[in-house]
N, C-alpha and C positions, 0 to 999 in steps of 0.2 A: 504494500500500500504506500502510495506517495504522500508525503506531507510537505507543505510549503509554509514558511514563516518569514516575515521581513527580516533582513539582516542589518538594515540601517541603524547605526548607533551601537552595534554589538562590539564589545571589547574582547580582543583575543590576541593571539600570537601567531606570527608566521614562523613555522618551524621547517627545518630542512629534513627531508625524508628521502634517503637514497639520492637519486639525481634530481629530485624535484622538491616542491614545497607544499605545505598544507596550512590551513588556518585552524588553529586549536582554540576552542572555547571552553572555559572552565565554568562549572556551576558553583553554587554556594557550598556544596559538599566536596569541592576540589576534584570532582569527577569531570571528565572532559569528553568532548566529541571533536574528532579531527575531520575537517571538510576538505575534499579535493578543491583546488582553486581552478575553476574553468572560466572565470570572468576574464575578459580580455584587457580591460583598462580600468581596473578598480582603483579609485583614489584612496590613498592612505595618508595618515599623519603620524609622524614619529614623535612619541611623547617621552621617550627615555633619554635622560640627560647624559647617559654614558655612551651615547652613540655618536659616531663621527664618520664623515665621508672622507675617503682617501683617494688620491690620484698619484700615480707614479708610472714608471716605465712599463709596469706589468698590467696597468689598466686602472679602472675606477671601481671602488667597492665601498660597502658600508660595513662597519665593524664597531667593536667597543672602542671608546676613546683610549689613547695610550695612558699607561700608568704614569709615565713621566710626561706631563703636558707640555714640556718645552720642546718636544719633538714635532 
């Protein structure tokens, strides 16, 4: 049976699974559901202060901020 519920406003996490990514949503009991991401151009907002964008000779990526912030 198929169920559909709006996702707008849902808080969750993008997690890496194998060669892909999923959207993980926790409930109040810390149980979770992982959703395959099939949306083509989903807008996201990064809220974690320990995130940084990096650019170097290897490409562009998003990761945790460096431990030594002078780098």
